[in-house]
N, C-alpha and C positions, 0 to 999 in steps of 0.2 A: 547344891548350887543355891546361892542367895537369890531371893526374888528380884534383886536389883542387878544381877549379873547380865551382861549383854553379850550375845554371840552374834556373829555377822555371817552372811552368805550372799552370793550373787544368784539371782533367779530370773525367770521370765523369758528366757530364750529357749525356744523349742528345738534344740539340737543338743543331744547328749554329748557330742564331742566338744562343745563350747562351754567351758567352765570358767573362763577368764573375763567374762563380760555379762552385764545384765543389770537388773534392778537390785539395789542394795536393800537387803532385808535384815532386820535384827530380831533376835529372840529377847524380848523385853517383858519382864514380869510374867514369864511363862507362855507368852504368845508371840508368834511371828508377825511382824508388821513392817510397814514402809517407813522410810525416812523422808521427810519433806524436802523437796528440791530447792525451796527458797534458801538462798545463801550458801548452797552447796558449791564447793570449789575443789581444785586439784589437791590442796592440802588435805582435805577430807579423804579423797580417793587414795592418796599416798598411804595413809594409815590403814585403810581398808585392805588395799592390795598387800601391804606388808604383813598384816595380820593373817591373811589367807595364804601366805607363803609365796607370793609372786615377786618377781625381781623388781618391778617398778610399776608406776601408774602411767597410763597413756592418755586417757580422756575422762572428763567428768560427766559427759553426756553423750550417749551413743546414738540418739535420735531414733531408736527403735521403740515401737509401741509396746511397753511392758506394763500397761495398766492391769491391775488386778482388783476387781470389784470387791472381792472377799477379804482383802487386806486393808486394814485401816492404817492411817499415819500414826505412829507412836512417838516420833521425835521430830523436832524441827529446830531450825537455827543452830545447826551443828557448827562448831567452831574449833577445828583441829588446826594446829600450826604446822603439821606435817612431820613432826619429829616424835610424836607419841609412839610408844611401843605397841599399843593396842587401842582398839576402839573405845574401850571403857575409860581411857584416860582423857578423851576429848570433852570439851565443854559443850553443853546443850542448852537450848532456850526453851521457851514455852511450846506447846503443841498446836499453836494456831497456824495452820497451813493454808496457803492460797493455791498452790499447784498440786493437784492430786496425782500427777504422773509418778511421783516418787523419784528419789535420787537414783542415779545410775553411775556405773563405773566400768571402765575398761582397763584391765591390767595386762602387763606384758607376760605372756605365758612363760612359765619357768623352763619349759622344754623347747622353746623357740630356737635356741642356738643349736641344739642337736638335730632338729628337723631340717635346718637349712644346710648344715655342713655335710 
């Protein structure tokens, strides 16, 4: 793996049955970190959810306290257009972050249709 490869996950929810929502974290240069919430939007969430294998994106902020003091912000000013195949394809800006909460996402669970029917 290249030191510039980015891997993404959702974390910060203390429920092992909930894997479709949470703080967006990226493995960047060998360390897990947060994405700055500044300029975060649904286009960014669409790409994250798609990369994680979910059917679609539902929300860009879930309003749950997912602060993690031990994780630093490693990216900010994320700018996906929503059509990128993976997170690595999105443009990113500087690491100057105002909101330390971190970006959040809620994806539509892939198994939702089978649970309802």
